C-alpha positions in Angstrom: 104.5 74.2 99.8 108.3 74.8 99.3 108.9 71.2 100.4 106.3 69.8 98.1 103.9 68.8 100.9 101.0 70.8 99.6 100.4 72.1 96.0 100.9 75.8 95.3 97.3 76.2 94.4 96.2 75.3 97.9 98.4 78.0 99.4 97.2 80.4 96.8 93.6 79.8 97.7 94.4 80.2 101.4 96.0 83.6 100.7 92.9 84.8 98.9 90.7 83.6 101.8 92.9 85.4 104.3 92.9 88.6 102.3 89.1 88.8 102.4 89.3 89.4 106.2 92.8 90.6 107.1 93.0 94.3 107.9 96.4 94.6 109.5 98.4 96.3 106.9 101.7 94.5 107.6 100.0 91.2 107.3 98.2 92.2 104.1 101.5 93.4 102.6 103.2 90.1 103.4 100.3 88.0 102.1 100.2 90.0 98.9 104.0 89.5 98.4 103.7 85.8 98.9 100.6 85.7 96.6 102.5 87.4 93.8 105.5 85.0 94.2 103.1 82.0 94.1 101.4 83.4 91.1 104.5 84.0 88.9 106.9 81.3 90.1 105.0 78.3 91.5 101.7 78.1 89.6 102.0 76.5 86.2 101.3 78.7 83.2 98.0 77.0 82.7 96.9 77.5 86.3 98.0 81.1 86.2 95.8 81.8 83.2 93.0 80.0 84.9 93.4 81.9 88.2 93.9 85.3 86.6 90.3 86.6 85.9 89.1 85.8 89.5 92.3 87.2 91.0 92.0 90.4 89.1 88.3 90.8 90.1 89.1 90.1 93.7 91.9 92.6 93.8 89.8 95.3 92.2 87.0 94.7 94.7 89.5 95.0 97.6 90.9 98.2 96.1 87.4 99.7 96.3 86.4 98.3 99.7 89.6 98.7 101.7 89.3 101.3 104.5 92.7 103.0 104.1 94.5 104.6 101.2 97.6 102.6 101.9 95.7 99.3 101.7 94.1 100.4 98.4 97.5 101.2 97.1 98.9 97.8 98.1 96.1 96.0 96.4 96.5 98.1 93.3 100.3 97.5 93.1 99.5 93.8 93.2 96.8 94.1 90.6 99.3 95.9 88.3 101.9 93.2 88.8 99.5 90.2 88.1 97.1 91.5 85.5 97.1 88.9 82.8 93.7 88.4 81.2 92.6 90.6 78.3 90.0 92.3 80.4 92.4 92.7 83.3 95.0 94.4 81.2 92.3 96.6 79.5 91.2 97.8 82.9 94.8 98.5 83.9 95.1 100.6 80.7 92.0 102.5 81.6 93.4 103.2 85.1 96.7 104.4 83.6 95.0 106.7 81.1 92.7 108.2 83.7 89.5 106.8 82.2 89.0 104.6 85.2 89.3 106.4 88.6 90.3 104.7 91.9 89.1 106.8 94.8 91.8 107.1 97.5 94.7 106.0 95.2 97.0 108.7 94.0 99.7 108.1 91.4 103.1 109.6 91.6 105.3 110.0 88.5 107.1 106.9 89.6 103.8 105.0 89.8 102.9 106.1 86.4 106.2 105.0 85.0 106.0 101.5 86.5 102.4 101.1 85.2 103.6 102.2 81.7 106.4 99.5 81.9 103.9 96.8 83.0 101.5 97.8 80.1 104.4 97.8 77.6 105.2 94.2 78.6 101.6 93.1 78.1 100.7 95.2 75.0 103.7 94.8 72.7 102.0 96.4 69.8 101.5 99.6 71.9 104.7 99.4 73.9 106.7 102.0 72.0 103.9 104.5 72.1 103.1 104.0 75.7 106.8 104.4 76.8 107.4 107.4 74.6 104.3 109.2 75.8 105.2 108.4 79.4 108.8 109.6 79.0 107.7 112.9 77.4 105.2 113.6 80.2 107.7 113.2 83.0 109.0 116.3 84.7 111.8 114.7 86.8 114.9 114.3 84.5 116.4 111.4 86.4 113.1 109.4 86.2 112.9 110.2 82.5 116.5 109.0 81.9 115.7 105.9 84.0 112.7 105.0 81.9 114.7 105.6 78.7 117.4 103.2 80.0 114.9 100.5 80.9 112.7 100.8 77.8 114.8 98.6 75.5 114.2 95.7 77.9 110.5 96.0 77.1 110.9 96.0 73.4 108.7 93.5 71.5 111.7 92.9 69.2 114.0 90.1 70.6 117.0 91.5 68.7 116.7 94.8 70.6 116.4 93.1 73.9 119.4 90.9 73.1 121.6 94.0 72.1 120.5 95.7 75.3 121.5 92.7 77.4 124.8 92.3 75.7 125.5 96.0 76.3 125.5 95.4 80.1 128.7 93.4 79.7 130.4 96.7 79.6 130.8 98.1 83.2 130.1 101.6 82.0 126.6 100.5 81.1 126.1 99.2 84.7 126.9 102.4 86.5 123.2 103.1 87.5 122.7 99.7 89.2 119.0 100.2 90.2 118.3 101.0 86.6 120.1 97.8 85.5 118.3 95.7 88.0 114.9 97.0 86.9 115.8 96.3 83.2 117.0 92.8 84.0 113.9 92.1 86.0 111.8 92.9 82.9 114.0 91.1 80.5 113.4 87.9 82.6 109.8 88.5 83.4 107.7 85.3 83.4 105.9 86.5 80.3 109.2 86.6 78.5 111.0 83.7 80.3 111.0 81.4 77.3 112.8 84.0 75.2 115.2 85.1 78.0 116.6 81.6 78.9 119.6 82.2 76.7 120.6 85.2 78.9 121.1 82.9 82.0 124.5 81.5 81.1 125.9 84.9 80.2 124.5 86.4 83.4 126.3 83.7 85.4 129.5 84.0 83.4 129.7 87.8 84.0 129.2 87.4 87.8 132.9 87.6 88.8 133.3 90.8 86.8 130.1 92.2 88.2 131.4 91.6 91.7 134.7 93.3 90.9 133.1 96.4 89.4 129.9 96.9 91.3 128.4 97.5 94.7 128.9 94.8 97.3 125.2 93.8 97.2 124.9 94.0 93.4 125.9 90.4 92.5 123.1 88.9 94.5 120.6 91.4 93.3 121.8 90.7 89.7 121.2 87.0 90.2 117.8 87.6 91.8 116.7 89.8 88.9 118.0 87.2 86.3 116.4 84.1 87.8 113.1 85.4 89.4 111.0 84.9 86.3 112.0 81.4 85.5 110.4 78.2 86.5 111.4 75.7 83.8 113.6 72.7 84.0 115.6 74.1 81.2 116.5 77.2 83.2 117.3 75.1 86.3 119.5 72.8 84.3 121.5 75.8 82.9 122.3 76.9 86.4 123.3 73.4 87.5 125.4 72.9 84.4 127.2 76.2 85.1 128.0 75.2 88.7 129.1 71.7 87.7 131.4 73.1 84.9 133.0 75.5 87.4 134.0 73.3 90.3 136.6 75.8 91.6 134.2 78.8 91.4 134.6 81.2 94.3 132.6 79.8 97.2 130.9 83.0 98.1 129.6 83.6 94.6 128.6 79.9 94.4 126.6 80.4 97.5 124.9 83.5 96.1 123.9 81.5 92.9 122.5 78.7 95.0 120.5 81.2 97.1 119.0 83.0 94.1 118.3 79.7 92.3 116.6 78.0 95.2 113.1 79.1 94.1 113.8 78.1 90.5 115.1 74.7 91.6 111.9 74.1 93.7 109.6 75.3 91.0 111.2 73.2 88.3 111.1 69.9 90.1 
C-alpha cells in the first residue's frame, strides 16, 4: 500500500476482515493501530466519511463481543479515535456522560479527559462546556493542569488556536513536553488540517531552537505531532519547500524531517 501497489481501501477492508476473527491481543492492537493510520492519513476525506458509519458499528459490536476487558478497551480507544458520523459522535457522547454503559470497560480520569478532548474537537459548539466540566471534575491536579494547557488547541476559534501555537515559540511554554505534544497533535488533527497548514512552516523553522532547548527525543516527536494529520499536496509542498530553501540545514534534523514527512509525502502523491 505504501508503495502504491494496492489502494488504501483494500488494506482497510482486509484489516476489518482480520479483526472479525483475530483474538491474539498483540495482533489486534497492531491491526487497530494500522487501521487508524489508514483511516486518517491514507483514505481520502470522501472515503473516510463513507467508511465511518460501518466502521463505528463494527467497533461497537467488537467492544460488546470481545472476551477480555483489555480487548474491549482497545476497540473502544479506536472507536473514540475514529468516530466521525453524527450518530457515532452522539454515541461517544453518551458513553462519556454515562448514559450508555460498556460492560467490562472502566474509565480512568485520564480516559475521561481524552474522551472529552475528542468530543471537543467534534462538537465545537459544546467544546468549552465539555472541557470546563471535565476539568472541574478531575481530582488529580497535574491532569487538571494538563487539560487546561491543551484546551486552547481545541478551541473552535482559529484566533485562539493561532495564539496558543505562537506561544510555543517561547521555550518556557514548552517545559511540559508531553503536554505540548498532545496539544500539537490536536492542533494538526485531520479534522482541522486545512486550518493548521499555516503552522507547518513555523514548526519547521523553530526546529533548531527546539532541539537546543528540549529533550533529545523532542524534535522528532514535535515533527510527528505536527505532520501526522496532514495528507494534502499543499502540506507536502511546504515541507519540500522548506528543505529546498535550507540546503545547509543540519543533516540530522533534515533526516528527522524526512522521516516524519514520509507518510505525508506518500499520502499526498
